[in-house]
C-alpha positions as CSV (number, residue, x, y, z in Angstrom):
1,X,97.1,-4.1,-155.2
2,X,93.8,-4.8,-154.4
3,X,93.3,-7.6,-156.7
4,X,96.5,-9.5,-154.7
5,X,94.6,-9.2,-151.4
6,X,91.6,-10.6,-152.5
7,X,93.1,-13.4,-154.7
8,X,95.6,-14.3,-151.5
9,X,92.0,-14.0,-149.6
10,X,89.8,-16.3,-152.3
11,X,93.4,-18.8,-152.5
12,X,94.0,-19.9,-148.5
13,X,90.1,-19.3,-147.8
14,X,88.4,-21.5,-149.8
15,X,86.5,-24.7,-150.1
16,X,87.8,-25.5,-153.9
17,X,91.4,-24.6,-152.9
18,X,91.6,-27.1,-150.0
19,X,89.3,-29.8,-152.2
20,X,92.0,-29.0,-155.4
21,X,94.7,-29.3,-153.1
22,X,93.7,-32.6,-151.2
23,X,93.1,-34.1,-155.1
24,X,96.7,-33.4,-155.8
25,X,97.8,-34.8,-152.6
26,X,95.8,-37.9,-153.3
27,X,97.0,-38.7,-157.1
28,X,100.3,-37.8,-155.9
29,X,100.0,-40.6,-153.1
30,X,99.0,-43.4,-155.7
31,X,101.0,-42.8,-158.2
32,X,104.2,-42.8,-154.9
33,X,102.2,-46.5,-153.9
34,X,101.8,-48.4,-157.1
35,X,105.3,-47.2,-158.2
36,X,106.7,-48.7,-154.8
37,X,104.9,-51.5,-155.4
38,X,105.7,-52.0,-158.8
39,X,109.5,-51.9,-157.8
40,X,109.0,-54.3,-155.6
41,X,107.5,-57.3,-157.1
42,X,104.1,-56.5,-154.4
43,X,102.0,-55.6,-157.3
44,X,98.3,-57.3,-157.5
45,X,95.3,-55.5,-159.2
46,X,93.0,-56.1,-156.1
47,X,95.6,-54.8,-153.7
48,X,96.4,-52.0,-155.6
49,X,92.4,-51.6,-155.4
50,X,92.2,-51.7,-152.0
51,X,95.3,-49.7,-151.4
52,X,94.0,-46.9,-153.7
53,X,90.4,-47.4,-152.3
54,X,91.7,-46.6,-148.6
55,X,93.9,-43.6,-150.4
56,X,90.8,-42.2,-151.3
57,X,88.9,-42.5,-148.2
58,X,91.6,-40.7,-146.1
59,X,91.5,-38.0,-148.3
60,X,87.6,-37.5,-148.2
61,X,87.6,-38.1,-143.8
62,X,90.3,-35.0,-143.9
63,X,88.2,-33.3,-146.8
64,X,84.8,-34.2,-144.8
65,X,86.2,-32.8,-141.2
66,X,88.1,-29.8,-142.6
67,X,85.0,-28.3,-144.2
68,X,82.9,-29.4,-141.8
69,X,85.2,-27.2,-139.1
70,X,84.5,-24.0,-141.9
71,X,81.2,-24.5,-141.7
72,X,81.3,-25.4,-137.8
73,X,79.3,-28.2,-137.7
74,X,81.5,-30.0,-134.7
75,X,79.5,-32.8,-134.5
76,X,79.8,-33.8,-138.4
77,X,82.9,-33.6,-138.5
78,X,83.9,-35.8,-135.9
79,X,81.2,-38.1,-137.7
80,X,83.0,-37.8,-140.6
81,X,86.2,-38.8,-139.3
82,X,84.9,-41.3,-137.5
83,X,83.5,-43.5,-140.9
84,X,85.4,-42.9,-143.6
85,X,88.1,-42.2,-140.8
86,X,87.6,-46.3,-140.3
87,X,86.3,-47.4,-143.6
88,X,89.7,-46.5,-144.5
89,X,91.7,-48.0,-142.0
90,X,89.7,-51.3,-142.8
91,X,90.8,-51.2,-146.6
92,X,94.2,-49.8,-145.7
93,X,94.0,-53.1,-143.4
94,X,93.1,-55.7,-146.3
95,X,95.3,-54.2,-148.3
96,X,98.1,-55.1,-146.3
97,X,97.4,-58.2,-145.6
98,X,96.9,-58.8,-149.2
99,X,100.5,-57.4,-149.6
100,X,101.8,-59.6,-147.2
101,X,100.1,-62.7,-148.4
102,X,101.9,-61.8,-152.0
103,X,105.4,-61.5,-149.9
104,X,105.0,-65.0,-148.3
105,X,104.0,-66.6,-151.6
106,X,107.0,-64.7,-153.7
107,X,109.3,-65.7,-150.4
108,X,108.2,-69.6,-151.2
109,X,108.9,-69.9,-154.8
């Protein structure tokens, strides 16, 4: 019983577990977005690169924030969220505009 309790504590208090879960979320989000872009014929390597970078920076911003709060570094958490979240927003806007351009070109043809 003690083994299960210590394993339970390790899983829900471990920083590595949070990074592992967010890595899985990052992979599944990128796979989902890749399939959706392919399905709607909006896929280009450049637009997907910006989508993947946006997801990566957003995931890293969340991880940075969680890790900093666990270490009781509130200012670092806020700065990480602003900086990496801002980069994610910029990458997402660029990807969105590229996808809109692909849509307009497809409608003209």
